[in-house]
Each structure stands twice: as structure tokens, then as C-alpha cells.
C-alpha positions in Angstrom: 0.0 0.0 0.0 1.4 3.3 -1.1 -0.6 5.6 1.3 -2.6 3.6 3.9 -5.4 5.5 5.6 -7.6 4.1 8.3 -11.3 5.0 7.5 -12.6 3.5 10.7 -13.8 0.2 9.6 -10.8 -0.8 7.4 -7.5 0.5 6.0 -7.4 1.5 2.3 -4.8 2.9 0.0 -5.5 6.7 -0.4 -3.3 6.7 -3.6 -5.9 4.4 -5.4 -9.0 6.4 -4.5 -10.8 7.8 -7.6 -14.3 8.7 -6.2 -15.7 9.9 -3.0 -19.5 10.5 -2.7 -22.3 10.9 -0.3 -24.1 7.6 0.3 -27.3 7.3 -1.8 -30.5 6.6 0.2 -31.0 3.2 -1.4 -27.4 2.3 -0.5 -27.8 3.6 3.0 -30.9 1.4 3.4 -28.8 -1.7 2.9 -26.3 -0.4 5.5 -28.9 0.5 8.1 -28.6 -2.7 10.1 -24.9 -2.1 10.8 -25.7 0.4 13.6 -23.2 2.8 12.2 -23.8 6.3 10.8 -22.2 6.0 7.4 -22.2 9.2 5.5 -19.7 8.9 2.7 -18.6 6.1 0.3 -15.0 5.9 -0.9 -14.3 4.0 -4.1 -10.7 2.9 -5.0 -9.3 1.2 -8.1 -8.8 -2.5 -7.6 -12.0 -2.9 -5.8 -11.0 -1.5 -2.4 -12.8 1.3 -0.7 -15.2 1.6 2.2 -17.6 3.8 4.1 -16.9 6.7 6.5 -18.9 7.6 9.5 -20.0 11.0 10.8 -18.0 13.1 8.3 -19.2 15.2 5.4 -18.0 14.8 1.9 -16.1 18.0 2.1 -14.3 16.9 5.3 -13.3 13.6 3.7 -12.0 15.4 0.6 -10.1 17.8 2.7 -8.5 15.0 4.7 -7.3 13.3 1.4 -6.0 16.7 0.2 -3.9 16.9 3.4 -2.4 13.6 2.4 -1.5 15.0 -1.0 -4.3 13.1 -2.8 -6.4 15.8 -4.6 -10.0 15.1 -5.6 -12.3 17.7 -7.2 -15.7 18.4 -5.7 -18.2 18.3 -8.6 -21.0 20.8 -8.8 -24.4 19.7 -7.5 -27.6 21.0 -6.1 -29.4 20.5 -2.8 -31.4 17.7 -4.3 -28.4 15.9 -5.5 -25.8 13.9 -3.6 -22.3 15.3 -3.7 -19.4 13.6 -5.5 -15.6 14.2 -5.7 -13.4 12.7 -8.4 -9.7 12.5 -9.3 -10.0 14.4 -12.5 -6.5 13.6 -13.6 -7.5 10.0 -13.9 -10.6 10.5 -16.1 -9.9 8.6 -19.2 -13.4 9.2 -20.8 -16.8 10.6 -19.8 -20.1 10.4 -21.7 -23.6 11.5 -21.0 -25.7 8.8 -19.2 -28.7 7.6 -21.1 -31.4 5.9 -19.2 -34.0 3.6 -20.6 -37.5 5.1 -21.2 -39.0 3.3 -18.2 -36.2 4.3 -15.8 -35.7 7.6 -13.9 -32.8 9.8 -15.1 -30.9 9.3 -11.9 -27.4 9.6 -13.4 -25.8 12.3 -15.5 -22.6 10.6 -16.8 -20.6 7.4 -17.2 -16.9 7.9 -16.4 -13.9 5.6 -16.9 -11.0 6.3 -14.5 -7.5 5.0 -15.3 -4.7 4.9 -12.7 -1.2 5.5 -13.9 -0.5 1.8 -13.2 -3.2 0.9 -15.8 -6.0 -0.2 -13.4 -9.4 1.1 -14.6 -12.9 1.5 -13.2 -16.2 2.6 -14.7 -18.5 4.7 -12.5 -22.0 6.1 -13.0 -22.1 9.6 -11.6 -24.9 12.0 -10.8 -22.8 14.9 -12.2 -23.1 15.7 -15.8 -20.3 15.0 -18.2 -19.7 18.7 -18.6 -19.2 19.0 -14.9 -16.7 16.1 -14.8 -14.7 17.4 -17.8 -15.7 21.1 -18.3 -15.0 23.0 -21.5 -14.7 19.8 -23.6 -16.9 19.9 -26.7 -18.8 16.9 -27.9 -17.9 15.5 -31.3 -21.4 16.3 -32.5 -20.8 20.0 -31.6 -17.7 20.5 -33.6 -18.0 22.3 -36.9 -16.5 21.1 -40.1 -15.8 17.5 -41.0 -13.2 15.5 -42.8 -11.1 17.3 -45.3 -12.6 17.0 -48.7 -16.1 16.4 -47.5 -18.8 18.2 -49.3 
């Protein structure tokens, strides 16, 4: 482990963390029988991660920053759950498309890639434009292949 950090219920490698987010109500329902007040979920490449008790998303992100592990808080609203990602590891991001019979709960699908090559796909509430701002969509670019008429 490069940067071990004790999150209360286990030790994880802070250097592998790519996503920190508030726990969604449906996820919290599955954790309710633990008797713990989990507030934040940490996701790390390689399948490790865990839950944090009694701290806000901003407090957890600040603690990681103090370790030299910088994650970016993504824009959100009062109705949305907060998310923070390691933007330097974003390999690709696309708009999430839900099926017609499903609610539009997510905003984007993001693939993270650690410098060692490990990858993870995450469905985020944040829109693609919030994850990678100022990046045009291919469909929004003018012109086309040279010689096209």
C-alpha cells in the first residue's frame, strides 16, 4: 500500500481512490442494520474502498488533500448527492442515457485510469460537462473530414 489510511472500519490505499461520494438513500438502506452512521462512500481502483462515519463529503475530501491526494468536488444541487473525483485519472466521460422506463438518476458514465493501468467505470450524478468542463462533444464540432462536401 502506497498511502494507507484508516477510515474507521478498514485501511485502504489513499493513492488508489478515484471517487468519494455521499451515500445514496437506497445504498444507506442496505447499511442501516450495521448500527453505524455511514455518510460517505470511498471508491478505489482495484475494488478496495469503504464507508466513512459521521464526516461530510467536504471533510473527507479535505483529509485526502492533506495527504497529497487531490480530488475535485463536482457541482451539485441541494437535491443531488455530492461527488468528488480524481479528474487527472478521467480517461473518458459520456452522458448517461437511461431507458425510457427508468428515472434519469445519473448524469454521466466515467472511466477512470490509474497511472499503473487499473481502470474503473462509475455512473455519476454529475453531468459529463461537470466532470470534464469545456470539452466539446464531437457532434458539436463544426466542419468535418477534409474534402467532405
